[in-house]
C-alpha positions as a Markdown table, in Angstrom:
| # | Residue | x | y | z |
|---|---|---|---|---|
| 1 | Met | 95.5 | 96.1 | 42.9 |
| 2 | Asn | 93.0 | 98.3 | 44.5 |
| 3 | Glu | 93.8 | 100.7 | 47.3 |
| 4 | Leu | 91.4 | 102.6 | 49.7 |
| 5 | Ile | 88.5 | 100.2 | 49.1 |
| 6 | His | 86.6 | 101.5 | 52.1 |
| 7 | Thr | 87.1 | 105.2 | 53.3 |
| 8 | Pro | 85.0 | 105.9 | 56.4 |
| 9 | Tyr | 86.0 | 109.5 | 56.3 |
| 10 | Val | 83.9 | 110.1 | 53.2 |
| 11 | Gly | 80.1 | 110.9 | 53.0 |
| 12 | Gly | 79.6 | 112.5 | 56.5 |
| 13 | Arg | 80.5 | 109.4 | 58.7 |
| 14 | Ser | 81.8 | 111.4 | 61.7 |
| 15 | Pro | 84.6 | 109.7 | 63.8 |
| 16 | Phe | 83.5 | 108.0 | 67.2 |
| 17 | Ser | 80.0 | 107.6 | 65.4 |
| 18 | Ile | 78.4 | 104.3 | 65.4 |
| 19 | Gly | 77.5 | 104.7 | 61.7 |
| 20 | Leu | 75.9 | 101.1 | 61.2 |
| 21 | Gln | 74.4 | 100.3 | 57.8 |
| 22 | Ser | 72.5 | 97.2 | 56.8 |
| 23 | Leu | 74.5 | 94.4 | 55.5 |
| 24 | Asp | 73.6 | 92.1 | 52.4 |
| 25 | Leu | 75.0 | 88.7 | 53.7 |
| 26 | Ala | 76.4 | 88.3 | 50.1 |
| 27 | Asp | 79.0 | 90.8 | 51.4 |
| 28 | Trp | 79.8 | 89.5 | 54.6 |
| 29 | Ile | 83.2 | 88.2 | 53.9 |
| 30 | Glu | 85.6 | 90.1 | 51.9 |
| 31 | Pro | 88.8 | 87.9 | 50.4 |
| 32 | Asp | 91.0 | 89.6 | 48.3 |
| 33 | Ala | 94.7 | 89.5 | 46.9 |
| 34 | His | 96.0 | 89.5 | 50.2 |
| 35 | Leu | 94.1 | 86.3 | 51.5 |
| 36 | Arg | 97.2 | 84.0 | 51.2 |
| 37 | Ala | 99.4 | 86.6 | 53.0 |
| 38 | His | 96.9 | 87.1 | 55.8 |
| 39 | Leu | 96.4 | 83.5 | 56.4 |
| 40 | Glu | 100.0 | 82.9 | 56.7 |
| 41 | Glu | 100.4 | 85.6 | 59.2 |
| 42 | Lys | 97.5 | 83.9 | 61.1 |
| 43 | Glu | 99.4 | 80.7 | 61.2 |
| 44 | Arg | 102.4 | 82.3 | 62.3 |
| 45 | Leu | 100.5 | 83.9 | 65.3 |
| 46 | Phe | 98.7 | 80.7 | 66.2 |
| 47 | Ala | 102.1 | 79.0 | 66.5 |
| 48 | Ala | 104.1 | 81.6 | 68.1 |
| 49 | Ser | 101.5 | 83.0 | 70.7 |
| 50 | Arg | 97.9 | 81.4 | 70.5 |
| 51 | Asp | 97.2 | 82.4 | 74.1 |
| 52 | Val | 97.6 | 86.1 | 73.0 |
| 53 | Val | 95.5 | 85.8 | 69.9 |
| 54 | Phe | 92.9 | 83.2 | 70.7 |
| 55 | Gly | 90.6 | 82.7 | 73.9 |
| 56 | Glu | 87.4 | 80.9 | 74.7 |
| 57 | Glu | 85.0 | 80.2 | 77.5 |
| 58 | Pro | 84.6 | 76.6 | 77.8 |
| 59 | Asp | 80.5 | 76.5 | 77.1 |
| 60 | Thr | 80.9 | 78.3 | 73.9 |
| 61 | Arg | 82.0 | 75.6 | 71.6 |
| 62 | Thr | 78.5 | 75.2 | 70.4 |
| 63 | Ala | 78.3 | 78.8 | 69.2 |
| 64 | Gln | 81.7 | 78.6 | 67.8 |
| 65 | Ala | 80.7 | 75.5 | 65.8 |
| 66 | Glu | 77.6 | 77.3 | 64.5 |
| 67 | Val | 80.0 | 80.0 | 63.1 |
| 68 | Leu | 82.1 | 77.7 | 61.4 |
| 69 | Ala | 79.2 | 75.9 | 59.8 |
| 70 | Leu | 77.9 | 79.3 | 58.6 |
| 71 | Leu | 81.3 | 80.1 | 56.9 |
| 72 | Ala | 81.9 | 76.7 | 55.4 |
| 73 | Asp | 78.6 | 76.9 | 53.8 |
| 74 | His | 78.8 | 80.5 | 52.8 |
| 75 | Leu | 82.2 | 80.5 | 51.2 |
| 76 | Pro | 82.2 | 78.0 | 48.7 |
| 77 | Ala | 78.8 | 79.0 | 47.5 |
| 78 | Arg | 79.7 | 83.0 | 47.3 |
| 79 | Phe | 83.5 | 82.6 | 46.2 |
| 80 | Pro | 83.6 | 79.3 | 44.1 |
| 81 | Glu | 86.7 | 80.7 | 42.3 |
| 82 | Ile | 88.8 | 81.0 | 45.8 |
| 83 | Tyr | 87.1 | 78.1 | 47.9 |
| 84 | Thr | 86.4 | 74.5 | 47.2 |
| 85 | Arg | 84.6 | 72.2 | 49.6 |
| 86 | Asp | 85.2 | 68.6 | 49.6 |
| 87 | Gly | 83.6 | 66.9 | 52.5 |
| 88 | Asp | 84.9 | 67.9 | 55.7 |
| 89 | Arg | 87.9 | 69.9 | 53.9 |
| 90 | Ile | 88.1 | 73.3 | 52.4 |
| 91 | Ala | 90.8 | 74.3 | 50.1 |
| 92 | Met | 92.0 | 77.9 | 49.4 |
| 93 | Ala | 95.0 | 80.2 | 48.9 |
| 94 | Gly | 97.2 | 77.0 | 48.5 |
| 95 | Arg | 95.9 | 75.6 | 51.6 |
| 96 | Thr | 93.5 | 73.0 | 53.0 |
| 97 | Val | 91.4 | 73.6 | 56.2 |
| 98 | Asp | 90.2 | 70.5 | 57.9 |
| 99 | Leu | 86.7 | 71.3 | 59.2 |
| 100 | Ala | 86.3 | 68.1 | 61.5 |
| 101 | Thr | 89.6 | 68.9 | 63.6 |
| 102 | Asp | 89.6 | 68.9 | 67.2 |
| 103 | Ala | 90.8 | 72.4 | 67.5 |
| 104 | Pro | 88.3 | 75.0 | 68.8 |
| 105 | Pro | 85.8 | 75.7 | 66.0 |
| 106 | Leu | 86.2 | 79.4 | 66.0 |
| 107 | Leu | 90.1 | 78.8 | 65.6 |
| 108 | Thr | 89.5 | 76.6 | 62.6 |
| 109 | Ala | 86.9 | 79.2 | 61.4 |
| 110 | Ser | 89.6 | 81.9 | 61.5 |
| 111 | Arg | 91.7 | 79.8 | 59.4 |
| 112 | Leu | 89.5 | 80.3 | 56.2 |
| 113 | Ile | 89.3 | 84.0 | 56.2 |
| 114 | Gln | 90.9 | 87.3 | 56.9 |
| 115 | Glu | 88.5 | 88.6 | 59.3 |
| 116 | Asp | 89.0 | 88.3 | 63.1 |
| 117 | Leu | 86.0 | 86.6 | 65.0 |
| 118 | Val | 84.6 | 87.5 | 68.1 |
| 119 | Leu | 81.6 | 86.1 | 69.9 |
| 120 | Met | 79.4 | 88.2 | 72.4 |
| 121 | Arg | 77.0 | 86.4 | 74.8 |
| 122 | Gln | 74.5 | 88.1 | 77.0 |
| 123 | Gly | 74.9 | 88.2 | 80.5 |
| 124 | Pro | 73.8 | 90.0 | 83.8 |
| 125 | Glu | 76.2 | 92.9 | 83.0 |
| 126 | Gly | 75.1 | 93.0 | 79.4 |
| 127 | Tyr | 76.7 | 91.3 | 76.5 |
| 128 | Arg | 80.2 | 90.0 | 77.4 |
| 129 | Leu | 83.2 | 88.7 | 75.0 |
| 130 | Val | 83.3 | 85.1 | 75.5 |
| 131 | Ala | 85.3 | 83.7 | 72.6 |
| 132 | Ala | 87.4 | 85.2 | 69.8 |
| 133 | Ser | 90.0 | 84.7 | 67.4 |
| 134 | Leu | 91.9 | 87.9 | 67.4 |
| 135 | Cys | 95.1 | 88.1 | 65.1 |
| 136 | Phe | 95.0 | 91.7 | 63.9 |
| 137 | Pro | 93.6 | 94.0 | 66.8 |
| 138 | Ser | 93.8 | 97.7 | 66.2 |
| 139 | Ser | 95.5 | 98.6 | 69.6 |
| 140 | Trp | 93.6 | 96.5 | 71.9 |
| 141 | Ser | 94.5 | 93.4 | 74.0 |
| 142 | Leu | 92.4 | 90.4 | 74.0 |
| 143 | Ala | 93.7 | 89.4 | 77.5 |
| 144 | Glu | 92.6 | 92.8 | 78.8 |
| 145 | Lys | 89.2 | 92.5 | 77.3 |
| 146 | Phe | 88.2 | 88.7 | 77.4 |
| 147 | Gly | 85.0 | 88.0 | 79.6 |
| 148 | Arg | 84.4 | 91.6 | 80.0 |
| 149 | Pro | 81.1 | 93.3 | 79.3 |
| 150 | Met | 80.7 | 96.0 | 76.2 |
| 151 | Ser | 80.7 | 98.8 | 79.1 |
| 152 | Gln | 84.2 | 98.0 | 80.2 |
| 153 | Ile | 85.4 | 96.9 | 77.0 |
| 154 | His | 84.8 | 100.4 | 75.5 |
| 155 | Ala | 85.7 | 102.2 | 78.7 |
| 156 | Pro | 88.5 | 103.9 | 77.0 |
| 157 | Val | 86.5 | 105.2 | 74.1 |
| 158 | Pro | 86.1 | 108.8 | 74.5 |
| 159 | His | 82.2 | 109.9 | 75.2 |
| 160 | Trp | 81.3 | 106.3 | 75.5 |
| 161 | Glu | 79.2 | 106.8 | 78.7 |
| 162 | Gly | 75.9 | 108.4 | 77.7 |
| 163 | Lys | 74.2 | 108.2 | 74.5 |
| 164 | Met | 76.8 | 106.3 | 72.5 |
| 165 | Gly | 77.0 | 103.5 | 75.3 |
| 166 | Gln | 73.2 | 103.5 | 75.6 |
| 167 | Arg | 72.6 | 103.2 | 71.6 |
| 168 | Val | 75.1 | 100.3 | 71.4 |
| 169 | Asp | 73.4 | 98.5 | 74.1 |
| 170 | Arg | 70.2 | 98.7 | 72.4 |
| 171 | Ile | 71.5 | 97.8 | 69.1 |
| 172 | Phe | 72.7 | 94.6 | 70.8 |
| 173 | Gln | 69.6 | 93.8 | 72.5 |
| 174 | Thr | 67.4 | 94.3 | 69.4 |
| 175 | Leu | 69.6 | 92.9 | 66.6 |
| 176 | Lys | 67.7 | 90.4 | 64.6 |
| 177 | Val | 68.9 | 87.4 | 63.0 |
| 178 | Asp | 67.6 | 88.6 | 59.6 |
| 179 | Arg | 69.0 | 91.8 | 59.9 |
| 180 | Pro | 72.8 | 92.1 | 60.2 |
| 181 | Val | 74.7 | 95.4 | 60.1 |
| 182 | Trp | 78.3 | 96.5 | 59.2 |
| 183 | Arg | 80.3 | 99.8 | 60.2 |
| 184 | Leu | 83.7 | 101.2 | 59.5 |
| 185 | Asn | 86.4 | 102.6 | 61.8 |
| 186 | Trp | 89.7 | 104.3 | 60.8 |
| 187 | Ser | 93.1 | 105.2 | 62.4 |
| 188 | Leu | 96.6 | 106.3 | 61.1 |
| 189 | Tyr | 99.4 | 103.9 | 62.1 |
| 190 | Pro | 103.3 | 104.3 | 61.5 |
| 191 | Asp | 103.5 | 101.0 | 59.6 |
| 192 | Ala | 101.4 | 98.4 | 57.7 |
| 193 | Glu | 101.6 | 95.8 | 60.6 |
| 194 | Leu | 98.5 | 93.8 | 60.8 |
| 195 | His | 99.0 | 92.7 | 64.5 |
| 196 | His | 98.9 | 95.9 | 66.8 |
| 197 | Pro | 98.1 | 94.1 | 70.5 |
| 198 | Glu | 99.3 | 97.3 | 72.3 |
| 199 | Ser | 96.7 | 98.5 | 74.7 |
| 200 | Arg | 95.0 | 102.1 | 74.1 |
| 201 | Glu | 94.9 | 102.3 | 77.7 |
| 202 | Arg | 98.7 | 103.0 | 77.7 |
| 203 | Pro | 100.4 | 105.9 | 76.2 |
| 204 | Arg | 101.3 | 105.8 | 72.6 |
| 205 | Asp | 103.3 | 108.5 | 70.8 |
| 206 | Trp | 104.1 | 106.5 | 67.4 |
| 207 | Phe | 104.7 | 109.7 | 65.3 |
| 208 | Ser | 107.4 | 110.9 | 67.6 |
| 209 | Gly | 110.8 | 112.2 | 66.3 |
| 210 | Gly | 112.8 | 109.7 | 68.1 |
| 211 | Ser | 111.0 | 106.7 | 66.1 |
| 212 | Ser | 111.9 | 105.3 | 63.1 |
| 213 | Leu | 109.9 | 108.0 | 61.0 |
| 214 | Gly | 113.1 | 109.8 | 60.7 |
| 215 | Gly | 112.3 | 113.6 | 61.7 |
| 216 | Asp | 109.5 | 115.8 | 62.9 |
| 217 | Ser | 108.8 | 117.4 | 59.6 |
| 218 | Ser | 105.6 | 116.6 | 57.9 |
| 219 | Asp | 107.5 | 115.3 | 54.8 |
| 220 | Ala | 109.1 | 112.7 | 57.4 |
| 221 | Ile | 106.0 | 111.8 | 59.0 |
| 222 | Val | 103.5 | 111.3 | 56.1 |
| 223 | Pro | 105.4 | 108.7 | 54.0 |
| 224 | Ser | 105.5 | 106.7 | 57.0 |
| 225 | Ala | 101.9 | 107.0 | 57.8 |
| 226 | Phe | 99.2 | 104.3 | 57.1 |
| 227 | Ile | 95.4 | 104.6 | 56.9 |
| 228 | Arg | 94.1 | 101.5 | 58.8 |
| 229 | Val | 90.5 | 100.9 | 58.4 |
| 230 | Glu | 88.4 | 98.3 | 60.4 |
| 231 | Arg | 85.4 | 97.0 | 58.7 |
| 232 | Gln | 83.3 | 95.4 | 61.0 |
| 233 | Thr | 80.1 | 93.3 | 60.5 |
| 234 | Leu | 77.6 | 92.2 | 63.2 |
| 235 | Arg | 75.1 | 89.6 | 63.1 |
| 236 | Arg | 73.0 | 87.5 | 65.8 |
| 237 | Leu | 73.7 | 83.8 | 65.3 |
| 238 | Pro | 70.3 | 82.0 | 64.5 |
| 239 | Asn | 70.8 | 79.2 | 66.8 |
| 240 | Ser | 72.6 | 80.2 | 70.0 |
| 241 | Gly | 71.4 | 83.7 | 69.8 |
| 242 | Asp | 75.0 | 84.8 | 70.4 |
| 243 | Ile | 76.4 | 88.0 | 68.5 |
| 244 | Leu | 79.3 | 87.4 | 66.2 |
| 245 | Phe | 81.4 | 90.2 | 65.1 |
| 246 | Thr | 83.9 | 90.1 | 62.1 |
| 247 | Ile | 86.6 | 92.6 | 61.9 |
| 248 | Arg | 88.4 | 93.1 | 58.7 |
| 249 | Ile | 91.5 | 95.1 | 58.5 |
| 250 | Tyr | 92.6 | 97.1 | 55.4 |
| 251 | Val | 96.0 | 98.9 | 55.5 |
| 252 | Asp | 97.1 | 101.5 | 52.7 |
| 253 | Pro | 99.9 | 104.1 | 52.9 |
| 254 | Leu | 98.6 | 107.6 | 53.3 |
| 255 | Ala | 100.7 | 108.3 | 49.9 |
| 256 | Ala | 97.9 | 105.9 | 48.1 |
| 257 | Leu | 95.6 | 109.1 | 48.1 |
| 258 | Ala | 97.8 | 110.5 | 45.4 |
| 259 | Arg | 97.2 | 107.6 | 43.2 |
| 260 | His | 93.5 | 107.6 | 43.7 |
| 261 | Pro | 91.4 | 108.8 | 41.3 |
| 262 | Glu | 89.2 | 110.8 | 43.9 |
| 263 | Gly | 92.4 | 111.2 | 46.2 |
| 264 | Arg | 92.2 | 115.1 | 46.6 |
| 265 | Ser | 88.5 | 114.8 | 47.8 |
| 266 | Leu | 89.6 | 111.8 | 50.1 |
| 267 | Ala | 92.4 | 113.8 | 51.5 |
| 268 | Arg | 90.3 | 116.8 | 52.1 |
| 269 | Ser | 87.7 | 114.9 | 54.0 |
| 270 | Leu | 90.2 | 112.9 | 56.0 |
| 271 | Arg | 92.0 | 116.5 | 56.9 |
| 272 | Asp | 88.5 | 117.7 | 58.0 |
| 273 | Gln | 87.8 | 114.7 | 60.3 |
| 274 | Leu | 91.2 | 115.0 | 61.8 |
| 275 | Val | 90.5 | 118.6 | 62.7 |
| 276 | Ala | 87.2 | 117.7 | 63.9 |
| 277 | Leu | 88.7 | 115.5 | 66.5 |
| 278 | Asp | 88.3 | 116.9 | 70.2 |
| 279 | Glu | 91.4 | 116.5 | 72.4 |
| 280 | Pro | 90.4 | 113.1 | 74.0 |
| 281 | Gln | 89.3 | 111.7 | 70.5 |
| 282 | Ala | 92.7 | 112.7 | 69.0 |
| 283 | Ala | 94.5 | 111.4 | 72.1 |
| 284 | Tyr | 92.7 | 108.2 | 71.6 |
| 285 | Lys | 94.0 | 107.7 | 68.0 |
| 286 | Ala | 97.4 | 108.8 | 69.5 |
| 287 | Leu | 97.4 | 111.9 | 67.0 |
| 288 | Leu | 97.4 | 114.6 | 69.6 |
| 289 | Ala | 100.8 | 115.7 | 69.2 |
| 290 | His | 101.3 | 115.3 | 65.5 |
| 291 | Arg | 98.0 | 116.1 | 63.9 |
| 292 | Gly | 98.9 | 119.4 | 63.1 |
| 293 | Arg | 101.8 | 118.5 | 60.7 |
| 294 | Ile | 99.6 | 115.6 | 59.0 |
| 295 | Val | 96.9 | 118.2 | 58.3 |
| 296 | Ala | 99.5 | 120.5 | 56.9 |
| 297 | Ala | 100.8 | 117.6 | 54.5 |
| 298 | Leu | 97.0 | 117.0 | 53.5 |
| 299 | Asp | 96.3 | 120.6 | 53.0 |
| 300 | Ala | 99.5 | 120.9 | 50.8 |
| 301 | Phe | 98.6 | 118.0 | 48.7 |
| 302 | Val | 95.0 | 119.2 | 48.0 |
| 303 | Ser | 96.2 | 122.6 | 46.8 |
| 304 | Ala | 99.3 | 121.6 | 44.8 |
| 305 | Pro | 99.7 | 120.4 | 41.2 |
| 306 | Glu | 98.2 | 117.3 | 40.3 |
| 307 | Thr | 101.4 | 115.3 | 40.0 |
| 308 | Ala | 102.4 | 116.3 | 43.5 |
| 309 | Ala | 102.8 | 113.6 | 46.3 |
| 310 | Ile | 101.7 | 113.5 | 50.0 |
| 311 | Gly | 104.4 | 115.1 | 52.1 |
| 312 | Ala | 106.4 | 116.4 | 49.3 |
| 313 | Gly | 108.1 | 119.7 | 50.6 |
């Protein structure tokens, strides 16, 4: 199974940059070998805590249905070996989804894919989050962000006020239906869990010695560290004019760098990006207190013999 498919810390992509690239709609959705497991986790979350992972404003059902229709057409055509459509039913990964159910269309759409789905609609304060199926958030709460405009959603992001926020506003205003875009974002997490709804607005110290990581040395931290990558796509819906985010999560152990043919180069790039984070950025990623030890482990791996593992003392 492929690991480290997306590495946003390579090729000059700086942290906390927008880094948008043109999206070929053939690459809009990315199912992989984890499809069944991720869909099962979504179903568990829908059953146990639907109010936590799904929200909608009442007047968004038409736009939600537009998203579902786009996916229902795209998936069987693009991935016939995975998705089979028979009327109002789509079969994939050992399950069948009824497209004609009375459930909110965005919830039904989310049951088809590993991606989370977020609808943004223009209002007096800018684009607001008006509907979302968000099973796999990366340290943000749907309840905290629901209904808020972009300026409030991204308020905790370091240096958002100013050029970054202004540029994102322009992107939203000028995004064309036929010109979707995508970007990558990365963080380091202490586990491989997909569902991380804890707020970035509250203190997090995941890599502390008192955690389950088992100690304060780099060889204790690094084997328990995971690279979490968000692949985000952004497209304007042709009928409603709303903007749809898809958010796909990839989680790989940091140790996967040792198995990758370009692992040393990737480790060096990741190390450089960690060092380049200023204090607010490192704090936002919950890395401020322990960045030095992770950097030291990456340095040791880069300079060690070819058979060395990350974190080996």
